gemmi code that builds the backbone of each chain (N, CA, C; Angstrom):
import gemmi

chains = {
    "A": [
        ("ASP", (179.274, 114.496, 111.211), (179.294, 113.351, 112.121), (178.898, 112.078, 111.373)),
        ("ALA", (179.479, 110.960, 111.794), (179.180, 109.682, 111.173), (177.747, 109.276, 111.487)),
        ("ASP", (177.144, 108.485, 110.569), (175.782, 107.996, 110.792), (175.734, 107.033, 111.971)),
        ("VAL", (176.781, 106.208, 112.112), (176.863, 105.236, 113.202), (178.209, 105.445, 113.904)),
        ("THR", (178.146, 105.764, 115.168), (179.357, 106.088, 115.932), (179.582, 105.040, 117.006)),
        ("GLN", (180.773, 104.498, 117.014), (181.120, 103.508, 118.019), (182.232, 104.054, 118.920)),
        ("THR", (182.084, 103.812, 120.207), (183.130, 104.173, 121.156), (183.358, 103.045, 122.134)),
        ("PRO", (184.620, 102.825, 122.563), (185.834, 103.446, 122.034), (186.241, 102.837, 120.695)),
        ("ARG", (187.213, 103.391, 120.017), (187.732, 102.804, 118.772), (188.700, 101.682, 119.056)),
        ("ASN", (189.421, 101.821, 120.126), (190.386, 100.798, 120.532), (190.325, 100.644, 122.037)),
        ("ARG", (190.481, 99.382, 122.503), (190.463, 99.168, 123.939), (191.270, 97.916, 124.260)),
        ("ILE", (192.111, 98.057, 125.266), (192.823, 96.888, 125.801), (192.323, 96.694, 127.212)),
        ("THR", (191.913, 95.497, 127.544), (191.393, 95.227, 128.881), (191.957, 93.914, 129.393)),
        ("LYS", (191.821, 93.706, 130.681), (192.363, 92.491, 131.291), (191.292, 91.416, 131.413)),
        ("THR", (191.713, 90.186, 131.407), (190.808, 89.056, 131.601), (190.018, 89.229, 132.891)),
        ("GLY", (188.711, 88.998, 132.788), (187.849, 89.094, 133.952), (187.184, 90.453, 134.141)),
        ("LYS", (187.644, 91.453, 133.437), (187.064, 92.782, 133.573), (185.754, 92.877, 132.801)),
        ("ARG", (184.867, 93.761, 133.268), (183.649, 94.062, 132.538), (183.911, 95.243, 131.622)),
        ("ILE", (183.428, 95.160, 130.408), (183.636, 96.240, 129.466), (182.373, 96.477, 128.657)),
        ("MET", (182.126, 97.745, 128.351), (180.965, 98.099, 127.550), (181.418, 98.811, 126.287)),
        ("LEU", (180.862, 98.396, 125.176), (181.084, 99.068, 123.894), (179.790, 99.785, 123.538)),
        ("GLU", (179.924, 101.028, 123.103), (178.728, 101.822, 122.855), (178.548, 102.130, 121.377)),
        ("CYS", (177.294, 102.280, 120.992), (176.952, 102.561, 119.603), (175.781, 103.528, 119.583)),
        ("SER", (175.911, 104.561, 118.776), (174.795, 105.478, 118.579), (174.647, 105.754, 117.096)),
        ("GLN", (173.400, 106.001, 116.670), (173.150, 106.223, 115.246), (172.218, 107.403, 115.040)),
        ("THR", (172.424, 108.072, 113.921), (171.605, 109.235, 113.569), (170.756, 108.949, 112.335)),
        ("LYS", (170.648, 107.685, 111.941), (169.881, 107.311, 110.755), (168.385, 107.273, 111.018)),
        ("GLY", (167.999, 107.217, 112.301), (166.583, 107.085, 112.614), (166.059, 105.673, 112.373)),
        ("HIS", (166.977, 104.711, 112.293), (166.576, 103.327, 112.034), (166.100, 102.637, 113.309)),
        ("ASP", (165.167, 101.703, 113.112), (164.694, 100.913, 114.247), (165.631, 99.756, 114.559)),
        ("ARG", (166.234, 99.183, 113.536), (166.994, 97.958, 113.719), (168.467, 98.251, 113.970)),
        ("MET", (169.030, 97.563, 114.975), (170.455, 97.692, 115.272), (171.050, 96.328, 115.541)),
        ("TYR", (172.352, 96.197, 115.263), (173.014, 94.894, 115.296), (174.418, 95.041, 115.877)),
        ("TRP", (174.879, 93.974, 116.525), (176.280, 93.881, 116.942), (176.898, 92.641, 116.300)),
        ("TYR", (178.041, 92.862, 115.634), (178.802, 91.790, 115.008), (180.229, 91.791, 115.570)),
        ("ARG", (180.848, 90.613, 115.509), (182.290, 90.575, 115.709), (182.932, 90.008, 114.450)),
        ("GLN", (184.145, 90.486, 114.168), (184.864, 90.043, 112.985), (186.209, 89.481, 113.408)),
        ("ASP", (186.469, 88.264, 112.977), (187.727, 87.593, 113.252), (188.330, 87.140, 111.931)),
        ("PRO", (189.636, 87.192, 111.800), (190.273, 86.727, 110.559), (189.862, 85.305, 110.220)),
        ("GLY", (189.425, 85.110, 108.984), (189.053, 83.774, 108.534), (187.659, 83.331, 108.935)),
        ("LEU", (187.015, 84.090, 109.813), (185.677, 83.696, 110.270), (184.595, 84.658, 109.801)),
        ("GLY", (184.996, 85.762, 109.257), (184.008, 86.705, 108.745), (183.279, 87.450, 109.846)),
        ("LEU", (182.119, 87.983, 109.501), (181.278, 88.728, 110.431), (180.255, 87.787, 111.045)),
        ("ARG", (180.217, 87.743, 112.367), (179.261, 86.886, 113.058), (178.373, 87.726, 113.953)),
        ("LEU", (177.086, 87.427, 113.914), (176.094, 88.222, 114.627), (176.053, 87.835, 116.099)),
        ("ILE", (176.163, 88.846, 116.967), (176.140, 88.606, 118.409), (174.728, 88.807, 118.963)),
        ("TYR", (174.178, 89.979, 118.748), (172.821, 90.324, 119.175), (172.220, 91.260, 118.128)),
        ("TYR", (170.890, 91.283, 118.091), (170.216, 92.253, 117.242), (168.930, 92.719, 117.915)),
        ("SER", (168.502, 93.907, 117.524), (167.323, 94.531, 118.127), (166.496, 95.144, 117.017)),
        ("PHE", (165.246, 94.737, 116.918), (164.382, 95.282, 115.875), (163.649, 96.550, 116.325)),
        ("ASP", (163.537, 96.750, 117.626), (163.112, 98.029, 118.184), (163.506, 98.041, 119.653)),
        ("VAL", (163.177, 99.093, 120.360), (163.664, 99.278, 121.728), (163.270, 98.114, 122.638)),
        ("LYS", (162.116, 97.518, 122.389), (161.648, 96.451, 123.283), (161.887, 95.053, 122.736)),
        ("ASP", (162.581, 94.961, 121.632), (162.779, 93.670, 120.974), (164.269, 93.402, 120.795)),
        ("ILE", (164.804, 92.509, 121.638), (166.224, 92.169, 121.588), (166.343, 90.664, 121.423)),
        ("ASN", (167.230, 90.252, 120.533), (167.353, 88.842, 120.201), (168.803, 88.401, 120.163)),
        ("LYS", (169.035, 87.154, 120.525), (170.380, 86.595, 120.451), (170.720, 86.250, 119.010)),
        ("GLY", (171.983, 86.462, 118.682), (172.484, 86.042, 117.398), (173.143, 84.681, 117.505)),
        ("GLU", (174.067, 84.409, 116.595), (174.669, 83.080, 116.571), (175.750, 82.854, 117.625)),
        ("ILE", (176.303, 83.942, 118.204), (177.394, 83.780, 119.172), (177.190, 84.688, 120.373)),
        ("SER", (176.070, 84.580, 121.068), (175.730, 85.516, 122.143), (176.341, 85.157, 123.497)),
        ("ASP", (176.825, 83.940, 123.671), (177.365, 83.544, 124.972), (178.525, 84.458, 125.378)),
        ("GLY", (178.461, 84.951, 126.637), (179.514, 85.819, 127.145), (179.273, 87.293, 126.892)),
        ("TYR", (178.170, 87.605, 126.197), (177.832, 88.986, 125.858), (176.427, 89.318, 126.348)),
        ("SER", (176.183, 90.598, 126.583), (174.839, 91.083, 126.833), (174.705, 92.436, 126.156)),
        ("VAL", (173.461, 92.854, 125.944), (173.227, 94.133, 125.270), (172.155, 94.917, 126.011)),
        ("SER", (172.127, 96.201, 125.697), (171.092, 97.083, 126.217), (170.715, 98.066, 125.126)),
        ("ARG", (169.403, 98.195, 124.870), (168.918, 99.164, 123.882), (168.311, 100.314, 124.687)),
        ("GLN", (169.102, 101.337, 124.901), (168.695, 102.425, 125.800), (167.682, 103.361, 125.157)),
        ("ALA", (167.723, 103.424, 123.847), (166.844, 104.312, 123.083), (166.904, 103.834, 121.643)),
        ("GLN", (166.073, 104.416, 120.792), (166.113, 104.009, 119.398), (167.518, 104.186, 118.829)),
        ("ALA", (168.195, 105.227, 119.283), (169.485, 105.560, 118.695), (170.676, 104.901, 119.369)),
        ("LYS", (170.471, 104.206, 120.477), (171.623, 103.719, 121.253), (171.491, 102.236, 121.565)),
        ("PHE", (172.600, 101.523, 121.301), (172.609, 100.074, 121.508), (174.009, 99.724, 121.996)),
        ("SER", (174.115, 99.247, 123.246), (175.434, 98.974, 123.796), (175.638, 97.485, 123.989)),
        ("LEU", (176.884, 97.073, 123.890), (177.285, 95.674, 124.036), (178.197, 95.567, 125.235)),
        ("SER", (177.917, 94.608, 126.112), (178.755, 94.408, 127.292), (179.375, 93.019, 127.303)),
        ("LEU", (180.617, 92.981, 127.746), (181.282, 91.714, 128.035), (181.369, 91.661, 129.552)),
        ("GLU", (180.620, 90.760, 130.155), (180.514, 90.744, 131.612), (181.830, 90.393, 132.284)),
        ("SER", (182.548, 89.452, 131.710), (183.841, 89.029, 132.258), (184.707, 88.647, 131.066)),
        ("ALA", (185.469, 89.618, 130.584), (186.192, 89.433, 129.329), (187.196, 88.285, 129.399)),
        ("ILE", (187.299, 87.570, 128.286), (188.286, 86.498, 128.159), (189.079, 86.714, 126.870)),
        ("PRO", (190.289, 86.173, 126.797), (191.146, 86.436, 125.632), (190.524, 86.079, 124.275)),
        ("ASN", (189.683, 85.040, 124.213), (189.139, 84.700, 122.887), (188.008, 85.632, 122.462)),
        ("GLN", (187.752, 86.660, 123.256), (186.848, 87.735, 122.838), (187.610, 88.888, 122.189)),
        ("THR", (188.915, 88.715, 122.060), (189.710, 89.674, 121.300), (189.262, 89.632, 119.845)),
        ("ALA", (188.814, 90.772, 119.331), (188.246, 90.811, 117.982), (187.944, 92.254, 117.614)),
        ("LEU", (187.476, 92.421, 116.381), (186.962, 93.700, 115.907), (185.443, 93.635, 116.024)),
        ("TYR", (184.859, 94.612, 116.704), (183.417, 94.613, 116.933), (182.766, 95.742, 116.126)),
        ("PHE", (181.680, 95.395, 115.447), (180.967, 96.375, 114.646), (179.506, 96.468, 115.074)),
        ("CYS", (179.022, 97.694, 115.108), (177.618, 97.979, 115.265), (177.074, 98.353, 113.885)),
        ("ALA", (175.834, 97.993, 113.620), (175.221, 98.336, 112.337), (173.753, 98.664, 112.558)),
        ("THR", (173.185, 99.408, 111.611), (171.767, 99.714, 111.657), (171.137, 99.427, 110.299)),
        ("SER", (169.829, 99.245, 110.299), (169.112, 99.139, 109.035), (167.696, 99.668, 109.234)),
        ("ASP", (167.022, 99.914, 108.102), (165.635, 100.349, 108.216), (164.767, 99.152, 108.580)),
        ("SER", (163.463, 99.358, 108.629), (162.574, 98.314, 109.150), (162.480, 97.106, 108.240)),
        ("THR", (162.832, 97.281, 106.960), (162.814, 96.112, 106.087), (164.113, 95.330, 106.231)),
        ("GLY", (165.189, 96.018, 106.458), (166.501, 95.386, 106.582), (167.087, 94.913, 105.279)),
        ("SER", (166.335, 94.971, 104.216), (166.765, 94.319, 102.981), (167.553, 95.205, 102.037)),
        ("TYR", (167.673, 96.483, 102.348), (168.354, 97.382, 101.428), (169.665, 97.925, 101.973)),
        ("GLY", (170.280, 97.165, 102.827), (171.628, 97.509, 103.244), (171.730, 97.916, 104.689)),
        ("TYR", (172.838, 97.547, 105.264), (173.155, 97.932, 106.626), (174.176, 99.064, 106.592)),
        ("THR", (174.098, 99.948, 107.566), (175.112, 100.988, 107.753), (175.931, 100.606, 108.967)),
        ("PHE", (177.238, 100.470, 108.755), (178.125, 100.031, 109.822), (178.877, 101.204, 110.436)),
        ("GLY", (179.219, 101.046, 111.723), (180.156, 101.957, 112.346), (181.579, 101.595, 111.952)),
        ("SER", (182.520, 102.356, 112.476), (183.923, 102.144, 112.123), (184.600, 101.055, 112.942)),
        ("GLY", (183.887, 100.540, 113.937), (184.392, 99.398, 114.668), (185.135, 99.750, 115.947)),
        ("THR", (185.184, 98.781, 116.840), (185.999, 98.858, 118.059), (186.953, 97.677, 118.042)),
        ("ARG", (188.238, 97.974, 118.115), (189.230, 96.894, 118.197), (189.473, 96.604, 119.665)),
        ("LEU", (189.041, 95.436, 120.112), (189.142, 95.050, 121.522), (190.200, 93.973, 121.689)),
        ("THR", (191.097, 94.197, 122.627), (192.117, 93.213, 122.962), (191.967, 92.855, 124.436)),
        ("VAL", (191.823, 91.568, 124.711), (191.726, 91.090, 126.086), (193.025, 90.360, 126.421)),
        ("VAL", (193.717, 90.862, 127.444), (195.026, 90.271, 127.784), (194.952, 89.523, 129.115)),
    ],
    "B": [
        ("THR", (170.457, 76.622, 108.642), (171.410, 77.742, 108.613), (171.790, 78.060, 107.165)),
        ("GLN", (171.686, 79.339, 106.810), (172.053, 79.739, 105.466), (173.533, 80.096, 105.450)),
        ("LEU", (174.286, 79.501, 104.516), (175.717, 79.759, 104.401), (176.024, 80.353, 103.042)),
        ("LEU", (176.989, 81.281, 103.036), (177.478, 81.860, 101.800), (178.971, 81.571, 101.677)),
        ("GLU", (179.354, 80.981, 100.567), (180.751, 80.673, 100.315), (181.293, 81.663, 99.293)),
        ("GLN", (182.385, 82.342, 99.659), (183.004, 83.277, 98.739), (184.314, 82.702, 98.223)),
        ("SER", (184.580, 82.948, 96.942), (185.847, 82.515, 96.356), (186.318, 83.540, 95.330)),
        ("PRO", (187.619, 83.701, 95.173), (188.637, 83.123, 96.048), (188.685, 83.856, 97.391)),
        ("GLN", (189.385, 83.288, 98.342), (189.517, 83.939, 99.647), (190.495, 85.110, 99.556)),
        ("PHE", (191.559, 84.923, 98.763), (192.569, 85.959, 98.549), (192.807, 86.126, 97.057)),
        ("LEU", (193.048, 87.355, 96.632), (193.327, 87.626, 95.230), (194.292, 88.801, 95.147)),
        ("SER", (195.423, 88.570, 94.476), (196.408, 89.624, 94.298), (196.669, 89.794, 92.802)),
        ("ILE", (196.410, 90.980, 92.287), (196.541, 91.205, 90.854), (197.278, 92.512, 90.605)),
        ("GLN", (197.630, 92.730, 89.334), (198.258, 93.983, 88.931), (197.206, 94.967, 88.460)),
        ("GLU", (197.529, 96.223, 88.654), (196.642, 97.285, 88.185), (196.351, 97.091, 86.693)),
        ("GLY", (195.093, 97.280, 86.319), (194.704, 97.134, 84.920), (194.100, 95.784, 84.579)),
        ("GLU", (194.303, 94.794, 85.434), (193.734, 93.468, 85.173), (192.256, 93.438, 85.526)),
        ("ASN", (191.569, 92.452, 84.982), (190.168, 92.203, 85.315), (190.089, 91.060, 86.318)),
        ("LEU", (189.006, 91.027, 87.088), (188.843, 89.958, 88.055), (187.377, 89.713, 88.325)),
        ("THR", (187.099, 88.499, 88.797), (185.742, 88.150, 89.211), (185.815, 87.414, 90.538)),
        ("VAL", (184.950, 87.779, 91.442), (184.810, 87.049, 92.706), (183.397, 86.500, 92.783)),
        ("TYR", (183.280, 85.385, 93.487), (182.036, 84.640, 93.481), (181.476, 84.467, 94.890)),
        ("CYS", (180.167, 84.344, 94.924), (179.450, 84.177, 96.182), (178.377, 83.126, 95.933)),
        ("ASN", (178.475, 81.983, 96.601), (177.584, 80.864, 96.310), (176.915, 80.318, 97.555)),
        ("SER", (175.706, 79.838, 97.373), (174.959, 79.260, 98.485), (174.022, 78.182, 97.963)),
        ("SER", (173.618, 77.299, 98.853), (172.580, 76.325, 98.511), (171.202, 76.865, 98.870)),
        ("SER", (171.180, 78.040, 99.489), (169.921, 78.637, 99.930), (169.493, 79.753, 98.987)),
        ("VAL", (168.208, 79.997, 98.959), (167.659, 81.096, 98.174), (167.565, 82.337, 99.059)),
        ("PHE", (167.973, 83.452, 98.519), (167.901, 84.712, 99.251), (166.932, 85.674, 98.555)),
        ("SER", (166.258, 86.485, 99.352), (165.350, 87.462, 98.754), (166.129, 88.618, 98.136)),
        ("SER", (167.301, 88.879, 98.642), (168.189, 89.863, 98.018), (169.619, 89.548, 98.421)),
        ("LEU", (170.551, 90.109, 97.693), (171.954, 89.887, 98.006), (172.690, 91.216, 97.922)),
        ("GLN", (173.558, 91.442, 98.869), (174.266, 92.706, 98.953), (175.767, 92.466, 98.876)),
        ("TRP", (176.452, 93.439, 98.322), (177.919, 93.430, 98.294), (178.427, 94.643, 99.054)),
        ("TYR", (179.424, 94.393, 99.890), (180.061, 95.439, 100.685), (181.563, 95.429, 100.407)),
        ("ARG", (182.183, 96.592, 100.598), (183.637, 96.674, 100.584), (184.105, 97.238, 101.916)),
        ("GLN", (185.126, 96.623, 102.461), (185.662, 97.050, 103.749), (187.137, 97.379, 103.596)),
        ("GLU", (187.518, 98.554, 104.042), (188.914, 98.966, 104.040), (189.475, 98.824, 105.446)),
        ("PRO", (190.779, 98.660, 105.560), (191.394, 98.454, 106.885), (191.002, 99.546, 107.875)),
        ("GLY", (190.602, 99.121, 109.063), (190.266, 100.082, 110.109), (188.889, 100.703, 109.986)),
        ("GLU", (188.094, 100.225, 109.036), (186.767, 100.780, 108.845), (185.722, 99.675, 108.775)),
        ("GLY", (184.468, 100.064, 108.889), (183.393, 99.106, 108.743), (183.046, 98.875, 107.283)),
        ("PRO", (182.343, 97.784, 106.993), (181.908, 97.527, 105.613), (180.994, 98.641, 105.103)),
        ("VAL", (181.134, 98.935, 103.830), (180.300, 99.946, 103.185), (179.543, 99.290, 102.044)),
        ("LEU", (178.237, 99.511, 102.013), (177.399, 98.896, 100.990), (177.753, 99.411, 99.601)),
        ("LEU", (177.948, 98.467, 98.666), (178.183, 98.829, 97.263), (176.889, 98.734, 96.467)),
        ("VAL", (176.181, 97.616, 96.629), (174.998, 97.393, 95.802), (174.101, 96.351, 96.449)),
        ("THR", (172.827, 96.420, 96.124), (171.867, 95.381, 96.484), (171.231, 94.872, 95.193)),
        ("VAL", (171.184, 93.552, 95.016), (170.488, 92.963, 93.881), (169.311, 92.154, 94.415)),
        ("VAL", (168.199, 92.269, 93.735), (166.954, 91.728, 94.256), (166.329, 90.680, 93.337)),
        ("THR", (166.405, 90.904, 92.053), (165.708, 90.042, 91.102), (166.660, 89.011, 90.512)),
        ("GLY", (166.220, 87.751, 90.409), (167.043, 86.720, 89.787), (167.458, 87.125, 88.390)),
        ("GLY", (168.759, 86.996, 88.087), (169.264, 87.386, 86.780), (169.645, 88.849, 86.673)),
        ("GLU", (169.402, 89.594, 87.717), (169.663, 91.040, 87.677), (171.149, 91.337, 87.540)),
        ("VAL", (171.459, 92.336, 86.743), (172.824, 92.827, 86.579), (172.842, 94.308, 86.912)),
        ("LYS", (173.759, 94.714, 87.772), (173.914, 96.132, 88.094), (175.359, 96.533, 87.872)),
        ("LYS", (175.513, 97.750, 87.361), (176.859, 98.260, 87.121), (177.093, 99.497, 87.959)),
        ("LEU", (178.287, 99.564, 88.539), (178.710, 100.706, 89.333), (180.102, 101.054, 88.823)),
        ("LYS", (180.154, 101.955, 87.837), (181.409, 102.331, 87.169), (182.084, 101.079, 86.626)),
        ("ARG", (183.223, 100.686, 87.154), (183.954, 99.520, 86.625), (183.545, 98.207, 87.297)),
        ("LEU", (182.578, 98.271, 88.196), (182.133, 97.079, 88.916), (180.806, 96.609, 88.334)),
        ("THR", (180.711, 95.298, 88.053), (179.478, 94.704, 87.556), (179.065, 93.594, 88.509)),
        ("PHE", (177.846, 93.677, 88.974), (177.297, 92.717, 89.924), (176.195, 91.938, 89.231)),
        ("GLN", (176.179, 90.617, 89.467), (175.125, 89.792, 88.886), (174.524, 88.900, 89.957)),
        ("PHE", (173.219, 88.763, 89.949), (172.486, 87.873, 90.840), (172.053, 86.683, 90.015)),
        ("GLY", (172.292, 85.472, 90.505), (171.944, 84.289, 89.756), (170.445, 84.162, 89.528)),
        ("ASP", (170.095, 83.447, 88.482), (168.682, 83.286, 88.143), (167.883, 82.690, 89.295)),
        ("ALA", (168.500, 81.751, 90.019), (167.808, 81.072, 91.109), (167.951, 81.807, 92.444)),
        ("ARG", (168.608, 82.947, 92.428), (168.838, 83.801, 93.620), (169.600, 83.050, 94.703)),
        ("LYS", (170.539, 82.185, 94.263), (171.384, 81.476, 95.224), (172.845, 81.904, 95.129)),
        ("ASP", (173.191, 82.650, 94.101), (174.596, 82.986, 93.912), (174.728, 84.356, 93.257)),
        ("SER", (175.928, 84.903, 93.369), (176.180, 86.217, 92.803), (177.650, 86.329, 92.423)),
        ("SER", (177.939, 87.248, 91.562), (179.326, 87.504, 91.191), (179.582, 88.996, 91.121)),
        ("LEU", (180.832, 89.338, 91.337), (181.295, 90.727, 91.222), (182.473, 90.724, 90.260)),
        ("HIS", (182.339, 91.471, 89.184), (183.413, 91.581, 88.198), (183.953, 93.000, 88.216)),
        ("ILE", (185.265, 93.114, 88.301), (185.905, 94.433, 88.250), (186.742, 94.508, 86.978)),
        ("THR", (186.508, 95.529, 86.208), (187.245, 95.760, 84.969), (188.365, 96.772, 85.213)),
        ("ALA", (189.543, 96.454, 84.683), (190.686, 97.377, 84.785), (190.894, 97.845, 86.222)),
        ("ALA", (191.215, 96.887, 87.089), (191.334, 97.178, 88.527), (192.338, 98.295, 88.795)),
        ("GLN", (192.039, 99.064, 89.824), (192.906, 100.148, 90.264), (193.342, 99.887, 91.700)),
        ("THR", (194.424, 100.533, 92.120), (194.920, 100.305, 93.485), (193.863, 100.694, 94.516)),
        ("GLY", (193.013, 101.622, 94.179), (191.951, 102.030, 95.091), (190.868, 100.982, 95.269)),
        ("ASP", (190.877, 99.931, 94.461), (189.912, 98.848, 94.616), (190.339, 97.872, 95.710)),
        ("THR", (191.542, 98.006, 96.196), (192.051, 97.127, 97.250), (191.125, 97.162, 98.456)),
        ("GLY", (190.813, 95.974, 98.985), (189.954, 95.893, 100.165), (189.362, 94.513, 100.309)),
        ("LEU", (188.552, 94.366, 101.338), (187.847, 93.104, 101.581), (186.438, 93.237, 101.005)),
        ("TYR", (186.078, 92.339, 100.118), (184.757, 92.354, 99.499), (183.896, 91.271, 100.147)),
        ("LEU", (182.773, 91.700, 100.667), (181.875, 90.807, 101.386), (180.543, 90.714, 100.658)),
        ("CYS", (180.058, 89.494, 100.477), (178.686, 89.358, 100.012), (177.817, 89.000, 101.219)),
        ("ALA", (176.566, 89.357, 101.157), (175.644, 89.109, 102.263), (174.262, 88.834, 101.689)),
        ("GLY", (173.682, 87.723, 102.115), (172.357, 87.360, 101.650), (171.306, 87.732, 102.677)),
        ("PHE", (170.198, 88.218, 102.182), (169.112, 88.629, 103.071), (167.935, 87.687, 102.874)),
        ("GLY", (167.399, 87.218, 103.993), (166.239, 86.343, 103.912), (166.170, 85.452, 105.120)),
        ("GLY", (165.461, 84.343, 104.999), (165.322, 83.456, 106.125), (164.206, 83.896, 107.043)),
        ("SER", (163.947, 83.088, 108.060), (162.800, 83.332, 108.925), (162.937, 84.598, 109.756)),
        ("ASN", (164.158, 85.009, 110.042), (164.355, 86.195, 110.873), (164.717, 87.437, 110.078)),
        ("TYR", (164.766, 87.317, 108.780), (165.038, 88.471, 107.922), (166.263, 89.243, 108.372)),
        ("LYS", (167.386, 88.519, 108.424), (168.651, 89.151, 108.745), (169.639, 88.856, 107.635)),
        ("LEU", (170.758, 89.580, 107.671), (171.817, 89.332, 106.704), (172.712, 88.194, 107.160)),
        ("THR", (173.080, 87.351, 106.221), (174.101, 86.332, 106.438), (175.288, 86.718, 105.581)),
        ("PHE", (176.468, 86.861, 106.204), (177.658, 87.301, 105.488), (178.537, 86.129, 105.069)),
        ("GLY", (179.136, 86.252, 103.889), (180.233, 85.377, 103.527), (181.485, 85.833, 104.254)),
        ("LYS", (182.565, 85.036, 104.137), (183.791, 85.355, 104.857), (184.653, 86.379, 104.123)),
        ("GLY", (184.315, 86.657, 102.889), (184.997, 87.728, 102.189), (186.095, 87.288, 101.245)),
        ("THR", (186.377, 88.156, 100.293), (187.520, 88.016, 99.385), (188.427, 89.217, 99.601)),
        ("LEU", (189.665, 88.951, 99.999), (190.625, 90.036, 100.215), (191.368, 90.306, 98.912)),
        ("LEU", (191.080, 91.454, 98.324), (191.660, 91.837, 97.037), (192.787, 92.833, 97.245)),
        ("THR", (193.925, 92.532, 96.648), (195.051, 93.461, 96.636), (195.375, 93.782, 95.185)),
        ("VAL", (195.329, 95.062, 94.850), (195.691, 95.507, 93.504), (197.035, 96.216, 93.601)),
        ("ASN", (198.016, 95.651, 92.941), (199.388, 96.168, 93.009), (199.653, 97.156, 91.879)),
        ("PRO", (200.399, 98.211, 92.157), (200.677, 99.219, 91.121), (201.647, 98.704, 90.068)),
    ],
}
model = gemmi.Model(1)
for chain_id, residues in chains.items():
    chain = gemmi.Chain(chain_id)
    for i, (resn, *xyz) in enumerate(residues, 1):
        res = gemmi.Residue()
        res.name, res.seqid = resn, gemmi.SeqId(i, " ")
        for name, pos in zip(("N", "CA", "C"), xyz):
            atom = gemmi.Atom()
            atom.name, atom.element = name, gemmi.Element(name[0])
            atom.pos, atom.b_iso = gemmi.Position(*pos), 0.0
            res.add_atom(atom)
        chain.add_residue(res)
    model.add_chain(chain)
structure = gemmi.Structure()
structure.add_model(model)
structure.setup_entities()
């Protein structure tokens, strides 16, 4: 099994719908992150969590919310999806220092029509 | 805001050629990481450099961290088609101790 598992891998949804992307990890890491990747814009941080009770906004949190259900689970929700949220979404984890590398999931390709 | 500029943005070369990609910033980072991302997958960590001036080698890949810890380079010797992918640099540091990613260099190695 992968260290970081994201579901679903692909999703097409309609404008205005609520959608949840899920992430689970078996690394035992405290820190978890949600990024989106767009061509030409690189990886941008949406939300991050340093432990179950510590959740923080990243640089592009508007339109998104998160829930840290357990150390191993961190989900991202789009409350009312819009077309410019079409992107590749990645979950990542790191140890408590964060300085020796992140482990990424395989991503969710989300299309909002 | 800490920014990382990667160059070139795109690079297409023939198998066997050498190449260097660059990662530059005006900010100092406590460490710098390089990742490679293949289509349909998440980035995978290649190396972390921590000390200014540090050089690390990973087979045909050589990574260097600038003396002032503001820039880094990745040199690939005798590129192979399997080296094709998006190379991302990421700096670690700042008040929130998170990674800041560059936009990447998309490398295509042609047979």
